[in-house]
N, C-alpha and C positions, 0 to 999 in steps of 0.2 A: 679548634672550632668549638664555640660554645654558644648557647642560646636556648630558647624554650624547647625546641625539638630535642636537643641533646640532653637537657635537664630531664625530660620525660623518660628517655632511655635510661639515664642514670637511676631515676626513681624506680624503674622496672627491675633494675638489677639489685636494688636494696630491699630488705625486709620492710613490710608495711603492717598496718594494724588489722584488726579482725574484720572491719567493714570491707576492706579491699579483699581480704581472704574469702569472705562470703561471696563477693561479686565474681572473683576469679573461679571459685568453685562452681558457680552457675555456668560459666563459660565452658568449663570442662564437661559438665553434665550435658550441655547441649550437644557437644561432639559425640558423647557416648549414646545419647538418645537418638541422634541421627543415624548412627551405625546400626542400632538395634532395630529401627524402623525398616532398614533395608534388609533385615533378615540375616545379619552377620554380626560377629562380635566387633567391638570398637578396636581401632588399631592398638597393637601391643604398646605398652608404656615403654618409652625409651630407657635404655640402660644409662644410669647416671655415671658420669665420669667421676673418678675419685677426686679430682681437682680440676677446675675449669682452666682451659688454656687461655692465654691472653688473646683478646679479640674474638673469642668464641662464646656465644650465649646459649646455644643449644647444641647438644651432641646426641645423635641417634645411632643405635646399633644397626648393622646391616638388615636384621630382621625387621626392626621398627621402621627403618627407612623405606623398605619395600611396602610394608603395610600402610604407611602414611600416604603413599602415592605421590611422593615429592617429584616435581618436574622443575628442572633448572633451565633458564634461558638467559642469553647475554643481554646486557643493556645495549640498546642500539640508538642511532640517531636518525631523525627524519627531517626532511626539508621544513623550514619554518614557513607557515602560511597564515595570513590573516584570516580571521573567521568572524562570523556574526551569527548569533542564535535568534531564530525567528519562530513564532508560533502560528499555527494555521490549522485548517480543516481539510480533510480528504474529500475530494469530490470526483464526480464522473468526468471523463473526457467527453465533451459534448458530441463528438463524432462517433462515440461508442455507446450511446444510450438512445433508445427509442421509446417514445410515449405513444402507445397505440390507442386510438379512440375512433369513434364514428365521425363521419362528415355530415350526418343528418340526425334528426331526433328520432327516437324509437324506443323499443324495449329490448333488453338483453335476452337473446334466444338461448344461448348456451355459453358456458365458461369452460374452456378446454385445457387450461393450465393451472398450475399452483406455484406459489413462491418456491424458489430453489430449483425448479425444473429447467433442464437444458433444452433449448429449442433451436431448430434450424431456420435459416433465412427463408421466409415465405410461409412459415407454419401458421395455421389458423389458430389463433389464441382465444377467439370468442366469435360469436355470431350476433347479429343485430336484426331484429324484425321491425320493419318500418313500412307504412303505407306508401310512402314516397318511392321506395325501392320497387314495390310491386307495380306502381304506375309507370315508372321508368322502364321496367322490363317489358310491360305491355306495349309501350310506345316503340320500343326497339323491335318487338315481334311484328308489329304492324308495318314498320318501315322496311323490315326485311322481306315481308310478304309482297309489298308494293314493288320492291326492287326485283324480286324474282319474276313477278308478272311483267314488269317493264322489260326485263331482259328477254323473256320469251317473245314479247311483241316485236322487239327489234330484230330478233332472228327471223320471225315470220315475214316482216316487212322486207328484210334484206333478200329473202328467197323470192318473194313476189316481184321485187324490183329487178332482180337478176333475170327473171322470166318475162319481164315486160308487162306484168299484170298489175304493177303498182307504180305510182308516181314518186319522183325524188322527194317531193314535198311531204308525202306520207311517211317516208323513211326518216326524213329529218325530224318530223314531229315525234316519232317513236324514240329516236335517239335523245331528244331533249327531255322527254318524260323519264327516260332511264337515268340521265344525269341528275335530274331533280330528285329521283328516288334514292340515288347514291348519296346525295347531300343530306337528305333526311335521315338515312341510316347512320351516316357519320355523326350527325348531331345527337342521335339517340345513343350511340356508343360513347360519345363524349360525356353525355349526362350520366351514364352508368359508371364511367371511369371516375367522374367527380364524386359519385356516391361510394366509391370503393369496390365496385363490382368488376371483376375481371372475367370476361366471357359470359355471354347471355344465352348460349344455346340451352335447350332443354325446356322443361315446363316453366311457365311464368311463376315466380315466387317472390315473396316480400322479404326473404332472408338474405342478408349480405354477410360474407365472411370478413372478419377483421384479421389481417395478417401482419406479422412482424417483418420489417424491412431489413433486419440484420439478425445474425445468429448470436446467441448468448444465453444468459441465465435470466429466468423470470425473477425480477426483484420485488415487484409489487403487483397485487391484483386488487382492483377497486370495483369489481363487478359482481352482481348476484343475478341469477336467472329471474327474469320478470321485472328487473329494475328499470325504471324509465331513465333515459339518458339524453343528453343534448349534444349538439355538434361540437362543443368545446370541451367535453369531458374526456379525461384520461382513464381508460379502463385497465390497461396492463402496461407495466414498465419492464422493458427488456434491456439488460445491460451487458456489455462485453467488457469485463473488468480486468483484463490482462494488462491494462495500462490505466493508471489513475492520475489525477492532478492533486497537488497540495497547494491550496491558495493561502498565502501568508501575507501578513502586514509588515511593511518596511517603513520604519520611522525615518524622518529626514536625517537624523544624525547617523543613520546606518546606510544611507543611500549610496555613498561612495564605495561601500564594500560589497555591493550586490550588482552583478552584471549578468546579462544573458550568456548562457553556456558555462557558467560557473558550476563546479561540482557541489553536490549537497549530500549530507548524511542525515537521514531522517530516523527518528525513533518515535514509537507510538506507546501510549500508556498501556495498551493491551499487551504489548510485547516488550517488556523492559529490557530483555537481554538481546534483542534483535536490532540490527541497523539496516536500513534500506537505502540503497544508493540511487541518486537521481541527478537531474541537471535542471538548472534554471532555464526555463523556456521563454519566459516573457516577463518584462517589468513595465508597469504602466508609466505613461509619460506625464500624467497629471496627478497632483496631490488632492486627496479628499479634503475639502475645505473645512469640514467639521472635525474629523478625526485626526487630521494632519498626518496621514499615512498614504503610502502608495501600495498597490496590490502587486504581488509578484506570483508567478506560477512555476511550480516545480513539477516536472514530469517524472513519474515513478513506474518502472516495470512492476507488474503485480501478477506474475504467472501463477502463483499459488493461491491467489485470491485472499490473502490474509488482510490486506488493507481494505477496509469497508468505507464507502462514502458516508460522511458524517463523523468519522473518527477525528479526535483531536490528535495532533502530532507536533513534534518539535523538530525543526530543521537547523542544521549547522551548515551554513553556506561557506565554502572554502574559496579564498582568493588564490591568485597565482603565487608560486613559491617566492619568498622574499629574497632579494639579492643585494649585495654591496659591490664595491669595486673589486673586492677580493673573491667574489663568487657567491654561491648560494649560501644562505644562512641555515643552520641546522639546530635542532633541539634534541636533548637527551630524553629517551622514552623507555618505559618498561611496560610489560603486559599489564592489563587492568587487574588481573587476578593476583598480581604480585603485591599490591598495596593493601596493607592492613591499617587499622586505626585503633587508638586507645584514647579515650577522652577527646576525640576529634582530631588528634594529631596523627599524621601519616608516618609509616615506616615500612621498610622491606627487610627481607632476610637475604644476606649475601653469603654465598657458599665459600667457605675458606678452604675446605678440604672435603673429601667424601664423608658425608654424615655430620659435618661440622658447619655451623651457621652463625653469622654475626647479625645481631639486631642493629639496623642502621636507620637513623632518622633522616627523612628527606623533606624538602620543600616542594609541595605539589603544585604543578601548573594546571593548564587546561586539559580537559578530557579530549582525547583524540579517538579515532576509529579503532576500538579494541585495545587502546593503549592509554597511558597517562604520561603527560609531560613532567619531567623532574627538573626543577630549577636549581636545586642544590642537594648535594649528598651522594651523588653517584657520578661515575665517568663511564664512557662507552667501553664496552667489552667486559665489564664486571659481571660475574654470574649471579643472578638473583633467582629466588624461588618464584616461579610463575604460577604453579598450581600446588596446593597443599600448604600454603603459608599460614592458613588458619590453624592447622594442626600445630605448627611451630609456635604460633602465638599462644595457643592454649598451654603448650609445654612450658613456655617462659613463665606464664602466670601460675602454673601448677608448682613449678620449682620455687617460685617466690612465696607461694602459700605454704609450701612444706618447710621453708626456712623459718617461718613464723611459729611453727608448732613447737 
């Protein structure tokens, strides 16, 4: 096997000039500096073998092997799946966000919450003072008083009618007046409900509480005491972000690769080492005529709240496992931490025996969840260094530099 990847490995095994020596020296210094920052000495330098064994590029003594924290894992295969990478923005799930505001004009009477505060369903987040509220409360009080009076009149007429001291017509008139008073009270209650007032008992007041219809975290507050507001203003935003949406653009060329219920693996710029699992929940049925894209929605669990609305994210949507007449297709993979690069070319370290490792050039495929596809250079079952490979890379460069002195 020969090619640019193998040529790179051969070059690493041969002495080079001072420029490379200086560069490799810097790599070793980085390792030592990282260990010093953690409050402990850098890993002990490996004991050099008197003569390298064939196929072995790095040898570590048992002490150095333990200090380096080398972890070995086997090369494995995974089902081959088509995938497409899409870019999008994290957003609220509409059913999990509430924008609380008044139904009338007025002034803010109080602000009872702050961003980041957790609130229960029905909590009063602010109050509004409005003349219209006071008038509606007064109308309700008048209607309630008329109903109380009409009810007493019906009782009186009923007793008199039973005693033969009142006509049926008088009793019927009293009942009609009571029904009219009941209708007026219902209308007054409906008006209060429209204004956001729940319950009108007590003194007449022009203050109305603004409550959140769902439990969650206060995300935004746009109110100040005394601030004039209108019926369309949003004063407080409350969100329940244990589930969020990722809205992505799907170009026509990728449309055949994206389907509802497809699995998705999402990464955010804010968390480069984290992967979030989700599913495609919806794909639009029409193409945006100007941008020539469709919108798709990925639903993501977000129990820890790390994904924030407005964040940019990249999603890899996975298709079904690919198959042929002979069964499912598979790809060779290694853990992501196993792959190192020099001058942009990838390689891994294969364990030949305890403490003995071979530098192996590979042809890298696509990035998978926590793994890397290997197109050439490895076979399933081979033991590769999955953690600590940077230490071995530094040792290869150090030995190369030493041979130059």
